[in-house]
C-alpha positions in Angstrom: -42.2 5.8 -27.7 -41.1 8.8 -25.6 -41.0 6.8 -22.4 -38.8 4.1 -24.0 -36.4 6.8 -25.2 -36.3 8.5 -21.8 -35.6 5.1 -20.1 -32.4 4.7 -22.0 -30.9 7.9 -20.4 -29.7 8.1 -16.9 -31.4 10.8 -14.8 -28.6 11.1 -12.2 -24.8 11.4 -12.3 -24.1 8.3 -10.1 -22.8 5.0 -11.3 -25.0 2.0 -10.4 -22.5 -0.9 -10.5 -23.6 -3.9 -12.5 -23.6 -7.3 -10.7 -20.0 -8.6 -10.5 -18.5 -11.9 -9.3 -15.1 -10.4 -8.5 -15.9 -9.1 -4.9 -17.1 -12.5 -3.9 -14.1 -14.2 -5.6 -11.7 -11.9 -3.8 -13.4 -12.5 -0.4 -13.1 -16.3 -0.8 -9.6 -16.0 -2.1 -8.6 -14.0 1.0 -10.3 -16.5 3.3 -8.5 -19.4 1.7 -5.2 -17.5 1.7 -5.5 -16.8 5.4 -6.4 -20.4 6.3 -3.7 -21.9 4.1 -1.1 -19.5 5.5 -2.0 -20.5 9.1 -1.9 -24.2 8.2 1.5 -23.7 6.5 2.9 -21.9 9.5 1.8 -24.8 11.7 3.5 -27.4 9.5 0.4 -29.1 8.0 1.3 -31.3 5.1 0.2 -30.2 1.6 -0.7 -26.7 2.9 1.9 -25.1 0.6 0.1 -25.8 -2.7 -3.2 -24.5 -1.3 -1.4 -21.3 -0.2 0.0 -20.9 -3.7 -3.4 -21.6 -5.3 -5.1 -19.1 -3.0 -2.6 -16.4 -3.8 -2.9 -16.9 -7.6 -6.7 -16.9 -7.3 -6.5 -13.6 -5.4 -4.2 -12.0 -8.0 -6.4 -13.1 -10.9 -9.7 -12.0 -9.2 -8.2 -8.6 -8.4 -6.9 -8.2 -11.9 -10.2 -8.9 -13.5 -11.9 -6.6 -11.0 -9.5 -3.8 -11.9 -10.0 -4.5 -15.6 -13.8 -4.0 -15.2 -13.2 -0.8 -13.2 -10.8 0.5 -15.9 -13.3 -0.3 -18.6 -16.1 1.5 -16.7 -14.0 4.6 -16.1 -12.1 4.8 -19.5 -14.4 3.4 -22.1 -17.9 3.6 -20.7 -17.7 7.0 -19.1 -19.3 6.0 -15.8 -16.9 8.0 -13.7 -18.6 11.3 -13.7 -17.6 14.2 -11.5 -20.0 13.1 -8.8 -18.6 9.6 -8.9 -15.0 10.9 -8.8 -15.9 13.0 -5.8 -17.3 9.9 -4.0 -14.2 7.8 -4.8 -11.9 10.6 -3.6 -13.8 10.6 -0.3 -13.6 6.9 -0.1 -9.8 6.9 -0.6 -9.4 9.7 2.0 -11.4 7.7 4.5 -9.4 4.5 3.7 -6.1 6.4 4.3 -7.5 7.8 7.5 -8.3 4.3 8.8 -4.8 3.2 7.8 -3.3 6.1 9.8 -5.3 5.1 12.9 -4.0 1.5 12.4 -0.4 2.8 12.5 -1.3 5.0 15.5 -2.2 1.9 17.4 1.3 0.4 16.6 3.0 3.6 17.8 0.9 3.6 20.9 2.1 0.1 21.8 5.7 1.1 21.1 5.7 4.3 23.2 3.7 2.6 26.0 6.7 0.3 26.6 9.5 2.6 25.5 8.6 5.6 27.6 8.4 3.6 30.8 10.1 0.2 30.4 9.1 -2.3 33.1 11.5 -4.3 35.3 10.9 -7.3 33.0 12.6 -5.3 30.2 15.5 -4.4 32.5 14.1 -0.9 33.1 15.7 0.3 29.9 15.0 0.8 26.2 16.0 -1.1 24.1 15.5 -4.0 26.5 18.5 -5.9 27.8 19.9 -8.3 25.3 18.6 -6.4 22.3 21.1 -4.8 19.9 19.1 -2.1 18.0 19.8 -1.4 14.3 22.0 1.5 13.6 19.7 4.3 12.3 22.5 5.9 10.3 23.3 2.9 8.1 20.7 1.1 5.9 17.6 2.8 7.5 19.0 6.2 6.6 19.6 5.1 3.0 16.1 3.7 2.8 14.8 7.0 4.1 16.6 8.9 1.3 15.3 6.4 -1.3 11.7 6.6 -0.1 11.7 10.4 0.1 13.2 10.5 -3.4 10.4 8.4 -4.7 8.0 10.9 -3.2 9.7 13.6 -5.3 9.7 11.6 -8.5 6.0 10.7 -8.1 5.1 14.4 -7.5 7.1 15.3 -10.6 5.2 12.7 -12.6 1.9 14.1 -11.3 2.7 17.7 -12.2 4.0 16.6 -15.6 0.8 14.8 -16.4 -1.3 17.8 -15.4 0.9 19.9 -17.8 0.4 17.4 -20.6 4.1 16.2 -20.6 3.6 12.5 -21.3 7.3 11.5 -21.5 8.2 13.2 -18.2 5.2 11.5 -16.6 6.4 8.1 -17.7 10.0 8.7 -16.6 8.8 10.0 -13.2 6.5 7.0 -12.6 9.1 4.5 -13.8 11.7 6.1 -11.4 9.2 5.9 -8.6 8.5 2.2 -9.1 12.2 1.4 -9.4 13.0 3.3 -6.1 10.1 1.4 -4.4 11.5 -1.9 -5.5 15.0 -1.0 -4.2 13.5 0.1 -0.9 11.7 -3.2 -0.5 14.8 -5.1 -1.4 16.9 -3.2 1.2 14.2 -3.8 3.8 14.5 -7.5 3.2 18.3 -7.2 3.6 17.8 -5.4 6.9 15.6 -8.2 8.2 18.1 -10.8 7.1 21.0 -9.3 9.0 19.1 -8.1 12.1 20.2 -9.6 15.4 16.7 -9.9 16.8 13.4 -11.4 15.7 9.7 -10.7 16.1 9.6 -13.1 19.1 12.2 -11.1 21.1 9.8 -9.3 23.4 7.9 -6.1 22.9 10.8 -4.4 21.1 10.9 -7.1 18.4 7.1 -7.3 18.1 6.7 -3.5 17.7 9.6 -3.2 15.3 8.6 -5.9 12.9 4.9 -5.1 13.2 5.5 -1.5 12.4 8.1 -1.9 9.7 6.5 -5.1 8.3 3.1 -3.6 7.8 4.7 -0.5 6.3 6.6 -2.8 3.9 3.3 -4.4 2.9 1.9 -0.9 2.2 4.9 -0.2 0.1 4.3 -3.3 -2.0 0.6 -2.4 -2.4 1.5 1.2 -3.3 4.1 -0.1 -5.8 1.4 -2.2 -7.5 -0.9 0.8 -7.4 1.7 3.1 -9.2 2.7 0.3 -11.6 -0.9 0.0 -12.8 -1.0 3.8 -13.1 2.2 3.7 -15.1 0.7 1.1 -17.4 -2.5 3.2 -17.9 -0.4 6.2 -18.9 1.4 4.0 -21.4 -2.0 2.9 -22.7 -3.2 6.5 -23.0 -5.9 5.9 -20.4 -4.9 8.9 -18.2 -5.4 12.5 -19.3 -4.4 15.8 -17.8 -7.9 16.3 -16.3 -9.0 12.7 -15.7 -6.5 10.5 -13.9 -8.4 9.6 -10.7 -6.7 6.2 -10.2 -3.2 7.6 -10.5 -4.1 10.5 -8.3 -5.3 8.1 -5.6 -2.1 6.0 -5.9 0.0 9.1 -5.5 -2.0 10.2 -2.4 -1.5 6.7 -1.0 2.2 6.8 -1.7 2.6 10.2 0.1 0.9 8.5 3.1 3.5 5.7 3.0 6.3 8.3 3.0 4.9 10.1 6.0 4.4 6.9 8.0 8.0 5.9 7.2 9.3 9.3 8.6 7.5 8.6 11.9 8.9 5.0 11.9 12.4 6.2 11.3 12.3 9.0 13.9 10.6 7.1 16.6 11.6 3.4 16.3 15.0 3.6 14.4 16.4 6.8 15.8 14.8 7.6 19.2 14.0 4.0 20.0 17.6 2.8 19.5 
């Protein structure tokens, strides 16, 4: 009887995750999303519906996966201090890998910008390229994104102090500013005089700003989920790991944009 009782209690602080179908579902959804996107770009017939189906499958699989993680953290109590420490380390390593990814983009940009070849007209920006004025829409977007960093920090400190209403207002303002930034980035792409196929300048510009835009969209979803969890009373002043990870990710997005603005928009123009 004693052995049976002891077997019901966990002898370590770590979370042994139960078997879940969602990682496999997400993997196959990403595979089909990539294949259908490539087929759509090459003009294959009926590729569009497959692309939409793959995207919906990805969103649903991720949503159910997040639901299970939230349940494990909030209701089942599996996210002990040891688990939280491991997750924090995982988020830090993930952000480090993302920083190295952007480092490669900056490397490609400066490789050509610091010593433009004769094929580029021995000048930067290359001949025929009219760079975007850094003091117009890019500067406004910089102010918007840095303001979102202020509002999300305000929300974080308000949550730590137990001020729920200030936390909600701060996170809501952050999400709204992020959506405005994304919309203005789309306007900038629409009115730009060059495309991604216009040599190394266009490739580096759209690769850097485009992937940053994708990170902004991911970070917006991250913070929107955090906002919903605060509304649902999931996050407390001493246990808000998911929101804290989203805030750390958002600050990374802010810093990357500063480097993009200074190097590609201002110096590169």
